[in-house]
N, C-alpha and C positions, 0 to 999 in steps of 0.2 A: 815623422810626427811632430808636432810644434814641440821645440825646447828652446832655452837659451840661457839662463842665468845658470851657471855650471859650478860644480864645486873646485876648487883649485887642481885638483887632481884628473881632470877630465881631459880628454884626448879628443874631444869633440873640437870642430873647428865651424866657427859660422863665416856669413860670407861677409867682405869689407864693408868696413862701416857698420856692422851689427852693435846694438847697444841693448843694454840688459834688459829684460821685460818686466813689466810689474809680475808680482808673482802671483797676486790674485788672479790675473789672466791666464798665467800658466794652468795653474789649478781649475778654475774655472773650466778651461777647453780640454783638460783631462777628464773632468768628471762629467762635463756633458757628453763626451764622446765615449765614455763608458756607460751612461746612462742609457744610452741610446742602443746600443748594441746589446747590452743585456736585456733591455727592455723585450727588444723584438726575440729573444730565446722563447719568453714564457708571454708575451702579450697574446699570441694567437691562441692559447691552450683553451681561453674560457670561451673563444670564438668556434672552435673545431666543430660542434655540432651544427652551428647555424652555416658554416662553410661546407660541411658535407651535403645539407640538405639543399644550398643552393646550386652547389656545382656537381651534385651526386659523386662524392669522392667514395671510395671504398675503404675501408678499416685500415687497409694498408698504406693508402695514399693520405690518408690523416694523420698517422706517421710520418710520412716523407714531409707532409707540410712543415714539420717541425724540423726533422732531418736533415733535409734539402739543405736548410739554412745551417744548421750545427755542424755538419762534415766539410761545407766548403770553408765554415769560419774557421773550422780547429784545424783542418788541413793546410790552408792557406797560410796561416797566422805565422809560422817561423819564416816564411817566405816575406810578408808582410812586415816584420820586424827588420829584418835584412835590408828591405828595400828603403827603409827610413834612415838607415844609419848610411845607405849609400847615397840614396838620389836627395836627402833634404828630408829632415820630420818635418818641417811644414809642408812642403810640397806633397809629400805621401799623406800626410794627415788631410789635406783639402781633397785630394784626389779621391782616397777612400770614401770620405763622406759623401762627395758628389755622386760616387757610385750607389752607394749605400740609399742615398735620397730617393735618386732617379729608379731605383728598381721598388723601391716603397710604392713609387707611382705605379708603377708597373703592374706590383701585384693587387694593388687596391681597385685595378681597374681589370682585374682577370674576367674573363666571358667562360675558359674552360679550366679542367684539372691541370692539363700541362702549363697552362698559360700561369698558374699561380706557384707550381713547382717550380719552374724556369725561374721566374720572378725571385723566389725564395732561395734559390741557388745564388744568383746574382748578387743580392743582399748580404748573401754569407760573405762572397767573395768580397765586398767593400767593406763588412766590417773585419775582414782579415787586415786589409790594409790599413784601417784604422785603429783596431782594439790594441796593437802592440805599441802604439805610439804613446796612447795614456799613461800607462805604466811606466814605459822608457821615459817618459817626461817627468815623472817624480823623482825615480831613481837618478836620474843624471841632473836634474835642476836643484834639489834641495839635498843639502850636505847630510853626511850619514849620521844619525843618531836621533834624537827624540823629536826634532822638526821632520825629519823623514818618515819616522816610524809614524807621527799623525797625520800625516800626508796620505800615506799608504791606507792608513786606516778612514780616513776621509772618503779614498778611493774605494776600499773594501765596500765600505757604507754604502756608498752611493751605487757600486755595480750591485749588491745586496737588493737595495732598493729598488731598482730596475727590476731585477728578476722577481720580486716581492710585489712590486707593485703591478707586475705584467696582469694578474688578475682582476685586480679591480679597473685598472684603466680598460683593460680588456671586456669586462663585463658591462661597464657604462655605456664605452662606444656602441657594443653591440646590440644593446637594448635600445639605449636613445637615437642611434641612427641605424647601422648594420655594420656587420663583421667586416667590409669593407674599411672601416674607419680605424681598425686596427691598424692598418697599413698607411693610410693616407694620411695618418696623422704625424708622421714623421717628415713629411714633407715641409709643412712651415717651421718646425722645431728644427730640422737638419738645414734648411735655408739662414735659418738665423744663426745657431752655430758655426755654420759655413762665412757667413760675414762678419762675424766676430774675431774667426780664425785668421781671416785673410787681414784683418784690420789690426791685430792686438798680437799677434805672434811674430818670431824671427825667424830666420831659416837658420837650421845647422845641420852638421852630417860627420860623419868620422871617415877620414883620409887612408885608414889602414883596410876599409871593404872597397874592394875593387869591383868583384861581379856576384851577379845571384846564382843561387845551384838551381835553377829551372827544373832538369830532372828529378833532384831530390824531391822539389816540393810536389810536382807530377805524380811521382811513385808513392809517395804519403798520402795523398788525398785520396788517389784512385785505389788505394789500399784499403784504408779506412772505411771508403765507400761501400766496397766490393764486400767487406767482413760486415759492416752493417745490414748490406743489402741481404745476405746470406742470414744473418740471424733473423731477419724479417721472414725472410720466406719459410722459415721453419714453423712458422704459426700454421699456414695454409698444407705446406707439403711433408713439414716432419724432417727431423734430422738425418735420416737416412735418405732422404731424394737427392740427386744429382742437382736438381734446380735449386738446393741450397748448400750442398756440399760443395758443388763448382765454385760460386762468388766465395765462398770460404777458403778455400783452398786457392784460390786466384790472389785474393787479398792478401794471404800471410805469405804467398810467392813475394808480391810485390812490395811487403814491407822488410822482407829480408834483402831484397834486390838495393831498397833502400839503404836500410844498413850499411850493404856491400857498396855502394856509391859512396856513402858520406865516410866511409873508411880511404876510398882513394882520391876522393875531392879535394884538390889542392885548396880552396874555398869552401869547406861545406857548411849544407844549409844547417846544420848541426854538428858541430866537431865533436868526436866522440870523447875526446878528452875531459869535455865538460863534464862529463860522469862518474870521473875520477873523484871529484868535490864530492863528499858526503853528503853537503847539505843540499848542493842541488839535485843529485840522484835521489836521495829520501822523501824530499819535499816536493819535487815533481812525481813520483810515484805515488805518494800520499794523496797529493790533490787528485790525481787520476782516480784512486780507488772511492775517494769521496763522491768526485764527480759521476763515477758511477750508479752511486744511490741517490745523492742529495737533487741530480737535475730534475728524476722523475718523480721528485713528490708534488711540484706546483702541476704535472700533467694529470697524474691520477687524482689528486684532490680536486681538478676543475671537472673532469669526468665523473666524480663520486658524486660532487653535490649537484649536479645537473642530470645524470643520468639514474641515479638512485633516490638522492633525496628531493627531485624535481625542482631545483632551485632554478628560477630563471638567470640569464647570462650575468645580470645585475646583483641578484641577491648572490650568487655565486662570489661576486667580486667583494661584495661588503663582509662575505663571510670569512675572507681571507686576510682581509685586512690588520688584526692581530697577528698573523704570520708575517705580513711584511715589515709592520714597525718593530718585529720582536729580532728580527735577523739583522735589522738596521741598528739598535740598540745592542745588540751583540758585537759588531762590527766596531762601533764607537767606545763600548768600554774595554775592547779587547786591548789597547797599549795600555791603558793603567794595571791591566790582570798580569800582562808579558813583563811589567817592572815587578810584580810580586812573586809570580812564581815560574817566570822563564817562558820562551818562546814553545818550546819544546812540551811542556806540563800543560800550557793551554792548549796547544793543537790536540793532543791526547783527550784533554778533558770535554773540549768542544764535541770530537768526535764520539764519544763515547756517550754523550747527553742526547747526541742526534740519534744513534743505536736505539737507545733506551725509548725514544719518542718513537721510532719506525716500529720498534714492538708493539709499543701501545696501539699505534696508527691500524696496525696490521688485525688487531681485533674489532675493526669497522663493522658494523652491518647496518641493513636497512633501516630499520628500527632507533638506531641509535640516536641519544641526545644530540645536540650542538656542543654542550659544556665538555662531553667525556668522548664524543666520538671527533671532532673536529679541532675545538679549541685547545683542549688539554694537551693533545699528542702533537698538535699543529706548533704550540709556543714552544714545547720542549725539542721539538725537530730544529725550528728556526732559530730558536737561539743557540743552539749547538752548531749549527752551520755558519753563524755568524762569527763566533768565538774562534771557530777554527781558522777562517779564511786570513784573517790577517798575520797572525804569526808564521801559515805555512807561505805567504805571499814574501814575509820578509825573510826568512830563511832561504827561501827558492832565491832571491835577488840580492842579498846581502854580500854573495861573493864575486857576483859578474864585475870583472873589468870592464873601464868607461867604455872601451870599444865595442864590445858585446853586449851593450845593454839592451839595445833592443833585439838583441836575439835571446837572451834570456828572460824577457818580459815577455816574449813571443812563445819560447818554450813552457813557459808557466802556465800561460793562456790556453794554449793548444791543449797541453793536459787536462786542464779543467773540463774545455768543450768537448774534446775528444771522448773524454769518459762519461760524459754527460750523454752525447750521441749515441755510443755503445750501449750504454746504461740503460736509457730508454727502448733500445731495441730488445736488450735480454730481458729487460722486466717487463714489457708488454709481450713479449712472449711466453713467458711465465705466467701472467693474467690469462691470457686467451688459453692456454693449455688448462688453467684450472676452470675456467667457465664453460669450455669445450662448446663454444658455439652458442650457449645459451645466454638470452639477454633480458631477464628478468631481474628486479632490483637485487634479490636475494643473491643470485648468481655472480650478478655482477660487483656486488660487494665483496663476496668471497674472492675474488680475482683480482680485487684491487690490493684486499689485505694481503694475498698471499705475495703478490708484487713487493708490498712492503718488509712482509717478513724475510724476503730475499735481500731487501735492501739493509735490512738491519743486519746479516750474516755479513754481509760487505764490510759494513760499517766494523763492526767487531773484529773482522780481518784485518781492516786497516787501522784499527786503535793497536793490535799486536805488534804490526809492524812499524808503527813509530815509536813503542817502546824501545825496540830493539835497533833502528837504523836512525833515527834522526838525532844529530849530534847533540851531546849533551849542553856542551857550549855554544849554544845559538847564537844571533844575533842580538844582541841586549838593546835596551831602549834607553838604558843611560849611561 
C-alpha cells in the first residue's frame, strides 16, 4: 500500500532516498482505492436482473455474482495487508489495482455465467490486495489525534459513498448502455488511479515482517467460502440435506484448522494475541455483526425496487440517491459527534438507529408509497450505518503497533466484508424461505421484508454486545 509520511513512532522504513510525499496525494490514493473496491461490492446489485436475462443465471448464481467477489475479498484481505507490510505498500497497492482493473475488463466481456463468476472472484483477489493499503496508509501516515480521525472519517465517507453510489452508478450504466459497463467503467478509472499512484507515491515497508502465512490465508478463505455455499444450498436443499451440511461442516473444520495454524505459526496471519486487546476484539466483532445486516440492505432494496415496484434500473438508482447521501453525511459528521459523546456511544447510537430503520423497512409491501416504503426507512438505516462506521474503525485501529498497521486494517476490513458475504447468504435464505418459490410482487415484498426483520434482530444483538464489550475509554478525537 502506498504510504510515506509517518509519525515519529512508526517503524516503517522507506527505500533509500525516499522523500515525504504530499499528504493530499496519500489521502487521494487511499480514498480512490477504497471507493473502487467498495463500489464493486454494490454496483452490480441494480444490474443483477439484466445479468440474469443475458447470461441465463439462476437465483443462486445471482447471489454468487456478489459473493464470489466478497468472499475472495474478505478471505484474502488479511494476506493482502501483511503483503503490503512485507513487500512494500506502493508495490502491493499497484499490483492489487492492476489485477482488479484487468478482472473488471474480463467480467465486462463475459459470455457465460462461469466467465462472470470467475472474473468476480479475481476482482475480489485484487481488491483484497488493494484495500488494506488504503486504511493502513491513513493510520500510519497521519499522526494520532484529530487529524487522523478526520482522515479516517473521510475514508469512511468515501467507502460508504462507494457502496451507496453503486445503485445509482449501476442503474445509469445499465439503462444507458448495458450491465457490462458496471464492470467496464472500472477500467479507465483504475488506469488513471494506477498512473497517479506510480507518479506520486513512494515506497515503504516493515522490516519486522519476514514472511507470509499462506496456509492460514487459504484456510480462512476456503472455510468462509464453504460456509457461505452451505448456507446458500439450504435455500433449495434444506438445512438437513447433506449437500448443505457437508459444505457447512467442512467450512467450520477449515476455520478451526485456521485457528490452530495461527496458534502455532511463528509469524501468523492473525496473531491471536491481538484479541487480548478489548478494543481490537470488540470493535471487530461489532463490525462483523453490523456487516451481517447492513451489507444486504442494498441488495434487497435493488431487487425490491425492480421486481416489486417495477422500476427501471435507472429509476432504481435514482430512488436510492437519498440513501447514498445520508450514509456519507453520517460518516462525515461522526468525528464531531465522537468528540461530544465518545466513540462507544456513537457506535451504539448508529447501530440502534439502523436497527429501527430495518424494522420500518421490514413492513414494506407491493403498494407502498415511496416516502414511507423507501425514503423514510432508508434514510434512517443509512444514517445509522454512517454514524457507526467511523468510531468502530477508529477503535479497531487505534491500538495497532506501527509494524502491524496493515494487519489491523486488513482484520477490520475482513470482518466487515466477511460479515456482509455471510449475511447476504443467510438473509437471502430467509427471504427465499418466506416466498417459498412464489415470485408475485406481494410474495417477494413479504420475503424481502422478513429479511429486513432478521437484519433488525442482528443489529439489536450488536447494540447489546457493544454496550457490554466496547471499551468505555475508547480512542478520543481530542
